[in-house]
C-alpha positions, 0 to 999 in steps of 0.5 A, a space after each residue: 760737697 758735690 756729691 750732695 749738692 748734685 744728690 739735691 738736684 737729682 731728687 728735684 729731677 726725679 720729682 719732676 720725672 713722677 709728676 705725670 700723669 698722662 696716659 701717654 708714654 713719656 720721653 724723660 729728659 735728663 740733659 747733663 752740662 759742663 760749661 763756663 760762665 760765660 755760657 758756652 757749653 764743653 760738653 753735654 750729654 742727655 739721659 732719656 728715659 722712655 716711658 712705655 705707659 702702652 707696654 708697646 712692642 716698638 717704641 718709636 723716637 726721634 732725637 738727635 742725639 748722637 753716639 746712643 747707647 742703650 742704659 738698661 739692657 739689650 734692646 735694639 733700634 734702628 734709625 733712619 735719619 732722626 727718626 728711632 726704632 726701639 725694639 722694646 719689647 714692653 718695657 722702657 728704653 733708657 739710652 744716653 746720647 751727646 750732642 753740639 746744639 745749644 741749650 736754650 738755658 745756661 746759666 751765665 755769671 759775671 762779677 764786678 770789682 768795685 764797679 770794674 769788671 772782673 773775670 771770675 778767677 781774678 777774685 782769688 787775688 783780690 779786694 774789693 767790693 764784689 757783685 756777683 751776677 747769675 743770669 738766664 737767658 733764654 732764646 725761645 722765649 720759653 718759662 723755665 724754673 731755674 735754682 743754682 747753688 754756689 758753694 762758699 769759700 770758709 773764708 774771703 766773702 763777708 757783708 753779704 746781700 742777696 736778691 733773689 738768692 739765700 745763703 743756707 748753711 749745712 754741717 759748716 758748708 754755706 752755701 748761696 741758693 739763687 734763684 729765677 724764672 726765666 722767659 717769663 712773662 715782663 708783666 710777671 716781673 719774674 727774675 731772669 736773675 740774682 745777685 749777691 754782692 760781698 766784700 771780696 777778700 782774695 775770695 775764691 770760688 770753683 764752681 756752681 750747679 743748676 737746675 733748670 725745667 720747664 715742667 714744674 710750670 706746665 704741670 700747673 697750668 695742665 692743673 689750671 686747665 682741667 680745674 677750670 673747665 671752661 672758656 674763660 674769656 667768653 665768661 669775660 665778655 659776658 660779664 663785661 657786657 652785664 656790668 656795662 649794661 648796669 653803668 649804662 643803665 641799660 636792659 641787662 644782655 643774655 648771659 650763661 652759666 653762673 652770669 645768667 644767675 647774677 644777672 637773673 638776680 640782678 634783674 628781679 631785683 631792679 624790677 621789684 624796686 620800680 613796682 615798689 616805687 611806681 605803687 607807692 607813686 600812684 598812693 600818693 596819686 590816690 592820696 591826692 584825689 582822696 583829699 581833694 573829695 575830703 574837703 569838697 565834701 566838707 564845703 557841702 556840708 558846711 553848706 547844708 548847714 547853713 541853709 538847714 540854720 535858715 530852713 530853720 527860721 522859716 519852719 514857723 509857718 509849716 503848721 499851715 500846710 504840713 503837706 508841703 512842709 514833709 514833701 520839703 523835708 524829703 528834698 533837702 533829705 536826697 539832696 543831702 544824700 545826694 550830696 554825699 553820694 557825689 563826693 564819693 560816687 569818685 570810688 564806686 558808691 552807687 547813687 545814696 537813697 534813703 532806703 540804701 544809704 545806709 547799707 552802702 555807707 557800711 559797706 564801704 566803711 566795712 572795706 576801708 583800711 584807714 581808722 580815720 576815713 572809718 571813723 569820716 564816714 561812719 560820722 557821716 552815716 550818723 549824720 545821715 541817720 540823724 537826718 533820716 530820723 528827723 524826717 521820719 518825725 516831721 512827718 509824725 508830729 506836722 500837726 505840731 508846731 511846736 514839736 516841728 520846731 524843736 525837730 529843726 532845732 536838733 537838726 540844725 545841732 546834728 549838721 552843725 556836728 556833721 559840719 565838723 566830721 566833714 571838717 575832719 576827715 578833711 584834715 584826715 585825708 590832707 595827712 594821708 595825701 602829705 604821707 603817702 608823697 613823703 612815703 614816695 619821694 624820700 622813701 621808695 624813690 630814694 631806695 630804687 635810686 640808691 640800689 641802682 647807683 650803688 649797682 653802677 658804682 660797683 659796674 664802674 669800679 669792676 670794668 677795669 678788672 673786666 675789661 683789661 687786668 683779667 685778660 691781661 692775665 688769662 693771656 699771659 697765662 695761655 701764653 706761659 702754658 704754651 711756650 712751657 710746652 716747648 722745653 725740650 731739649 731733644 726731639 719730641 715725637 709724635 705722640 709722645 709728652 716730655 719732661 726736660 730737665 737741665 744738671 748744669 756744672 758751671 765751673 767758674 775757674 
């Protein structure tokens, strides 16, 4: 069983040895340790492989090991203090040595029986509720992955409850497999130990094997750095500035990359919303002016209709002075044109004359989009056409008093109809004013405010993540990456990366 467990751990070591894909030379360490349950090292042997990727004739190394032996061939080395020069002749070098330097990570094993601390070798003679804890004190705060395997006896252990561990069975042999990540940042809340509780009945625990290495963590951090080729903190600062601007409803800051794209699109959206709301407000104001003008026009037509009724009564004396009557009719028609022109002058129409009013009003009708406004102006033009026709008829038949009176009656009727059209125009303009005002107050203004409020709320919700949580995660990553580079046991030569794995046998008796 010991051979099988050792083979599994060595397979893990070989996997670690193959993960590096750097172009520089690599120093692979397999540190074999025998320790007691308290973490005291009884023996330590470090097997080192210098991977000569450059195929150099001479490899510069540094080591604190003593009793160095070449395990791969007959290559020699010269040593001066900690510096070592190997005559590699283009190949790799594998050597072995010993050291009394205490490793950073050696597991400690403690046990309690019915709540009282007990030595592990005493469990074989006792019964009760036992709790076994394996911890990995880290003297240099170097994050590492730790995996421990404890063969369980065939009898004497029952009702197991594990924390950060599991029991596996292979070919009838039960093994407790526990894991931890000692040296990790406290914010990650990763375990630095594992625990198993069980009912002990003369439980005989002999030994355990542990594999510890920082290199998987370093490999992951290196891969992340290679994939994320940006200044993460600068991006977080830019994002925070953008979110604060949205929250405070101020101008969006200048940023770069994806943040700039988002800021640009938000700026375009907000500008479009502002323009839409402003246009709706201007439309409401224009509709209000149109309504006022239409009301004034309707009032003027009503006054003209009243005056025409009085005029009809006086037409009976027209026959005695036809020239004066014709002149009065011309003045009346011009007064109507002036009254209508005064109401329409605000819209850029020229003064109305008997010669141009038809063309002017037809042009205005063609330029309007509103069907109601078209109908109103068409009615106005029709009435003015009737007045114009009446004046012409009056001049043609001034000699016939009866015909003049009949014409005056027709003119009065036409003005009454024109009065109705003026009232309809005023009512339509009022409805247009109400609709334009409603479009602004409950339409575009509500849309703009809703979207801006949504942007503000979203920014307020995201800011804690961008200003606190994500920077904290970035700090943890950078600290973990930097600390994981210090996971080697032996000295680290300049220009070499180290890949180190500790294989630790702990005797529990």
